[in-house]
N, C-alpha and C positions, 0 to 999 in steps of 0.2 A: 811951297815954302818948307824947307827942311826942318824948321823949328816947330811947325804946326804938329800937334800931337798925333794926328792921323793924316795920312797922305792924300786922300781924295776928298775934297770938299764939295763934290757934286751932289745932286739929289740922291743918286744911287749910293754914294759914299755915306751920306747922312743916314740913309735907311739901313745900311749895313751896320753902322755904329749903333743905331737903335736896336737892331736885332741882337748884336753882341751884348749890349747892356741888358736886354730882356733875358737872354740865356744865363748871364751871370746872376741876375736877381732870382731867377727860378731855381738855379742850382743852390744858391745860398739858402733859400726858403725850404726846399725839399730835403736838403741834407743837413739842416740845422748848423750852419756855418757862421762863424764870426767874421771871417774873411776868406778870400779865395785867390789863388794864383792861376793865371792863364797865360798861354803863349799864343800870340796872334801871328800867323804866318801868311804872307802874301808874296807870291813869286819867290825870289831869292832873299827876301827881307823878312824880318821878324821883329816883334816887340814883346816885352815882358810886361804883364799887367798884374797889379795887386788891387783887388776889390775889397771894400768893406761896405757897410750899410749906407754910408753917406758919400762915398767918393771912390775914385779909381786913380791909381798912380800908374803912369805909362812911361816906359823907358824910351830912350831914343831908338830910332829905327837902326837896325844893324843888318849887315849881309851875312846870314848864317852859312851861306855856301863858301864864302871867302874866309869867314871867321867862325868855324864850327865849334871852337872851344868855348865860346860864350854860352851856347846852349848846353854843351856838355857840363860846364861848371855849374850852371843853374840847376840842371837836373841832379847832378851829384850832390850839391848842397841841399836841395829840396828833399832828397832821399834820406838825408841825415836829420831832418827836422822831426820833432815829436808831432803827434796828431794835433795837439793844441796849437803848436806853432804853424801847422799846415792849415789851421782855421776851423778844426772840428770843435763844436760847442759841447 
């Protein structure tokens, strides 16, 4: 289902999501962050994620091979953020 936030709802997919959540939580704890941005890449597809202490916002899946400007624009805008806007506490 294309509207499902993550593409693979198998046991392996669920474990992968759990591992990604654990990494985000550990990063926020060890680096004293209020929020965190990550890019999840799987094959030719990607999703942008914004984490905070209680939730994660997940973008729609996009094909970064066919539409590389999406990632380019994200990284360009991210580079212009202040440290606080990037999530540094």
